[in-house]
N, C-alpha and C positions, 0 to 999 in steps of 0.2 A: 504493500500500501504506499503511497504518497501521502506525507504528511502537509497540509496546508493549514494556514493561519487565517482565520476571517474575523472581520468585525461586526459585532451584532448590538442591536439596540438593547438596552438593559431590560426591558421588558420581554422581548425575544430570549434572550438569555436565562431570566427568570422562569420562563414559561418550559423552556428546553429542560432546565434542572429538575422542575416539579414534574415533568411528563416521564423524564428519564427515571427517577426515583419510583414514579406510579408504575412504570413498566420493568423495573429492575434491569435497566440495561445502560451502558454508557451513553452519555449526551452525544457522543459521535456517533452510536450506532443510529440514534434518530436522524442525525445529519445525513448519513449515509442512505439509510432508507428514503428520506426525502428526494435527496439526489436522483436515485434510482427510479423512483415514481414518476419523477419529473421527466426523466429520460424516455422511460416505458410510454407515457401519455403522449410525448411529442413523435416517438416513433409510430404509434398507433393513429395518428393525426395526418391523414395523406396532404401533400403539397397541395397549394391552390387547384393548379390544372390536373393534378391526380384526382382530387375532391371532384372537380367539375366533371370530369369522363365517368366517375363512378355515379355521379348524380344524373346525369345524361343518359347511360347507357340503357338501351333498350327503348328509347323514346320513340324511335322509327318503326312504325308498324305496318307500313305500305310494301311490304316485300323486299326485294333487293336494292339498297341503298345505292351500290355502285352502280347498277342498270340504270336507275332513276338519274343519277347525274349525268351517265353517259348520254342518255336520250335528252336531258335539257341542253347539255354542252351541243350536241348533234343540231338542235333546233337554232342555238345561237349562233352557230358557223354557217348556217345555211345548208345543213345537211350533208356537208363534206366530210365531217369528223367521224372516222371508223375507229 
């Protein structure tokens, strides 16, 4: 493990001390748990573009989307696009 020094507000330090005593674990263990949970939560949250893809997946219900695009583009180019 890597040792890290952090500054905390007095209220936060007092809360950590009380919580550590309640759970019978070192305060550092509570900090490690909190960091781990934050990392897991961030990893579970897709990035904006990925989230957009997930939210819109399956929205097109009118057949093959690629064929639809080709048909539209064919109309735009006067029927010469194949």
